[in-house]
C-alpha positions as CSV (number, residue, x, y, z in Angstrom):
1,M,0.2,0.4,-0.1
2,L,2.7,2.8,0.8
3,K,4.4,1.7,-1.8
4,E,2.0,1.8,-4.0
5,L,1.1,5.9,-3.0
6,L,4.8,6.5,-3.0
7,L,5.0,5.5,-7.2
8,K,1.9,7.7,-7.2
9,N,3.1,10.4,-5.7
10,R,5.2,12.6,-8.3
11,S,5.8,16.3,-8.8
12,Y,3.2,17.0,-10.8
13,R,3.6,21.0,-12.3
14,R,0.6,21.2,-14.7
15,F,-3.5,20.9,-12.9
16,Y,-7.3,20.8,-13.6
17,Q,-7.2,24.3,-12.1
18,E,-11.0,24.0,-12.2
19,V,-10.7,21.3,-9.8
20,W,-11.0,23.1,-6.4
21,I,-9.4,21.4,-3.1
22,S,-12.1,23.0,0.1
23,R,-9.8,24.7,2.5
24,E,-11.3,21.6,4.8
25,E,-9.6,19.2,2.3
26,L,-6.3,21.6,3.4
27,L,-6.8,21.5,6.6
28,D,-7.3,17.4,6.8
29,L,-3.6,17.6,4.9
30,V,-2.3,19.4,7.3
31,E,-3.7,17.0,10.4
32,L,-1.4,14.6,8.8
33,T,0.9,16.0,10.0
34,R,0.4,16.7,13.3
35,Y,1.8,12.6,13.7
36,C,4.5,12.9,11.9
37,A,7.9,12.5,13.7
38,S,9.5,15.7,15.1
39,G,13.2,16.2,16.0
40,R,13.4,17.3,19.5
41,N,9.3,16.9,19.4
42,A,9.4,21.2,18.7
43,Q,6.7,20.6,16.7
44,A,7.4,24.2,15.2
45,L,6.0,24.3,11.6
46,K,2.6,25.2,10.7
47,Y,1.0,25.9,7.6
48,K,-0.7,28.9,5.3
49,P,-3.7,27.5,3.3
50,V,-3.7,28.9,0.3
51,F,-7.4,28.2,-1.8
52,D,-8.6,31.8,-3.2
53,A,-8.5,32.0,-6.9
54,A,-6.9,35.3,-6.5
55,M,-5.5,34.3,-3.9
56,C,-3.5,31.4,-5.4
57,D,-2.6,33.6,-8.4
58,K,-0.5,36.1,-6.4
59,V,1.4,32.8,-4.7
60,F,2.1,31.6,-8.7
61,H,3.7,34.7,-9.8
62,T,6.2,34.7,-7.0
63,L,7.1,31.0,-8.0
64,A,10.1,29.2,-10.1
65,W,9.2,26.5,-12.2
66,A,10.9,22.9,-12.9
67,G,14.1,24.4,-13.5
68,Y,15.9,21.4,-15.5
69,L,13.1,22.6,-18.5
70,K,14.5,25.4,-19.8
71,D,12.1,26.2,-21.9
72,W,9.1,26.0,-20.0
73,D,8.0,29.0,-17.5
74,G,5.2,27.0,-15.6
75,P,2.1,25.8,-16.0
76,E,-0.8,27.9,-18.0
77,E,-4.0,29.8,-16.8
78,G,-5.5,26.5,-16.5
79,E,-3.0,23.6,-15.4
80,R,-2.6,26.0,-12.7
81,P,-2.5,24.3,-9.3
82,S,-5.5,25.3,-7.2
83,A,-4.1,25.4,-3.4
84,Y,-1.2,25.5,-1.8
85,L,0.4,24.4,1.4
86,V,2.7,27.0,2.5
87,Q,4.7,25.6,4.7
88,L,6.3,28.1,7.5
89,L,8.8,27.5,10.7
90,D,8.0,29.4,13.9
91,T,10.9,31.0,14.8
92,F,10.0,31.9,18.4
93,I,9.8,27.3,18.7
94,V,13.3,26.6,17.6
95,E,15.9,28.2,15.1
96,N,16.2,25.0,13.0
97,C,13.8,22.0,12.3
98,L,16.2,19.2,11.5
99,C,14.6,17.2,9.1
100,D,11.0,17.6,10.1
101,D,10.1,20.0,6.6
102,G,10.8,17.4,4.3
103,I,8.6,14.7,6.3
104,Q,5.7,16.5,6.7
105,A,5.6,17.8,3.0
106,Q,6.1,14.5,1.8
107,T,3.2,13.5,4.1
108,I,1.0,16.0,3.0
109,L,1.9,14.8,-0.7
110,L,1.2,11.3,0.4
111,G,-2.0,12.7,1.3
112,A,-3.3,14.9,-1.2
113,V,-2.3,11.7,-3.6
114,E,-4.4,9.3,-1.1
115,E,-7.4,11.3,-2.0
116,G,-7.1,11.8,-5.2
117,Y,-4.7,14.7,-5.8
118,G,-1.4,15.5,-6.9
119,G,1.3,17.6,-6.4
120,C,5.0,19.4,-5.8
121,I,6.9,20.9,-4.0
122,I,9.0,24.6,-4.6
123,K,11.6,25.6,-2.8
124,A,12.1,28.0,-5.6
125,F,10.1,31.1,-4.6
126,K,10.2,35.3,-4.6
127,N,10.6,34.9,-0.5
128,D,9.6,39.1,-0.3
129,A,7.1,38.9,-2.3
130,L,5.7,35.6,-1.5
131,R,5.8,37.4,2.3
132,Q,4.1,40.6,1.2
133,I,0.9,38.8,-0.5
134,L,0.5,36.3,2.8
135,Q,0.7,39.0,5.8
136,L,3.1,36.7,7.4
137,P,4.9,38.2,10.5
138,E,8.9,38.6,10.9
139,H,9.4,35.0,13.0
140,L,7.7,32.6,10.6
141,K,9.7,31.6,8.1
142,I,8.9,30.0,5.1
143,M,10.8,26.5,4.3
144,Y,8.5,25.1,1.0
145,V,5.7,26.0,-1.1
146,I,3.5,22.8,-1.4
147,A,1.8,23.3,-4.8
148,L,-1.8,20.8,-4.9
149,G,-4.0,20.0,-7.7
150,K,-5.8,17.2,-9.6
151,P,-2.9,15.9,-11.7
152,K,-3.3,16.7,-15.6
153,E,0.3,15.1,-16.6
154,T,0.9,11.4,-16.8
155,V,4.8,11.2,-15.5
156,V,6.2,7.9,-16.4
157,L,9.6,6.8,-14.2
158,E,12.0,5.1,-15.6
159,S,16.1,3.3,-15.0
160,M,18.9,6.3,-15.3
161,K,21.3,5.9,-18.0
162,D,24.7,7.2,-17.9
163,G,24.4,8.7,-14.0
164,D,21.7,11.5,-15.9
165,F,19.4,12.0,-13.0
166,K,17.7,15.0,-15.0
167,Y,14.0,15.3,-15.8
168,W,12.4,15.8,-19.1
169,R,10.0,15.3,-21.4
170,D,8.9,13.8,-24.4
171,T,6.8,15.9,-27.6
172,N,4.0,14.3,-26.3
173,G,4.4,15.9,-23.3
174,T,4.9,13.2,-20.3
175,H,6.7,14.3,-18.0
176,H,10.4,11.2,-17.1
177,V,12.3,10.9,-14.5
178,P,15.2,8.8,-14.2
179,K,15.5,7.0,-10.5
180,R,18.8,5.5,-9.5
181,G,18.6,1.5,-9.3
182,I,18.9,-0.3,-6.5
183,E,22.5,-1.6,-7.0
184,D,23.7,2.1,-7.2
185,I,22.1,3.7,-4.2
186,V,22.7,0.1,-1.4
187,I,26.5,0.0,-0.2
């Protein structure tokens, strides 16, 4: 069951924008993070749900998409995420969340896949602009933006060849993601 979810959980970058994710569904995904392991049990990560169309548009324009796809500026109107969860570190609690950010982001995406959605964890964003749009106090540090929606693209996993790990799209728009073999990751 976990392997099936992991195989479905790809970095989706094109969505059926008209399929909205409600605030309640976003809160259900955030609820999953409450059960995650947390370094020192600090539980210092918080989330800003974004689900309103106008706010989603503002957030979208602060993001950079798919660095390896040099001829693509990101999803077009109609293929953009319909919601975001902005992951925030409360620096009043700790200055370093250790690995909690990745654990929780993955948990959110696995939960999204289980509900028929998909997403992409984004670290490339215009920090100051996003902070201003979300009206965040200084003690909340933006860690990641998790874009969410109903996936509109096919993502295929394939064996890595010659150490080339860069993802790519074919002429049909299928997104290919090379993965190392088990023999390459076990020492």
